[in-house]
C-alpha angles and dihedrals in degrees: 000000000000119000116247124222117217087229089066095039141281120322117272117271123230126177114219121175118214108254120237097013135111112210127178109263128233110237127248128214093285099034129055125232116274113241112279093012093122093048092049092049093048092049091055094040093053091048097049111023112121094002130113114248133184124218142184121203110227099180144344122230109246108268091039095256100126135028117207125195151121119298122194131192101203103311095334119101111225090212090059091046094050095045092044091053090051098244096119140032130213117268112242108243139163094255128068114274122244106276093223092053091043091053092048091048092050091048092050092048092049091049091047096228130149113353091358092062096095100038109126097018119128116272119249123239113267093244091057093048091050092051094054126082109237120242125050092002091068093066094050095046096046094045090049090052091047093049091049090051090048092049090050091052092048091049091050091050091048093051091051089057092052100258126146117297095246111046090189092061119112114276093017113127125209122208 
């Protein structure tokens, strides 16, 4: 691909999808955002915007609609950065996954970062889910519900040990 000079215009744009990863998708007019789509996009955008990257196309989806490959920012693989930060998971395929990516994905899931942050939290009632706009609101709503459940469990535990009735009252200490 020829290099572009800013005197002749901006550099050419090419869309390359990261091969072997599943990332939450930004919604279109008729479909809403998937949870964590905005966070994943912003993570990658902040990392790459305005910087020179190198890429290698590994394969093209039949029909020629999407090109998938490896993208590097200097020596750093963007796939490793995204998986390590917890914003993507490995695509299930017939072959064995890259051991480095597998290790990063397992570490992110164990640390509960990125898309793994809400795994294991209680589900919200359907009426509450329907009333919320998907995207960044999901994280706030689910975390608020999880924190409320945790506070309730701590209050119950505190009452069993003979503490004040309202553990949130001034001067009350929680374990």
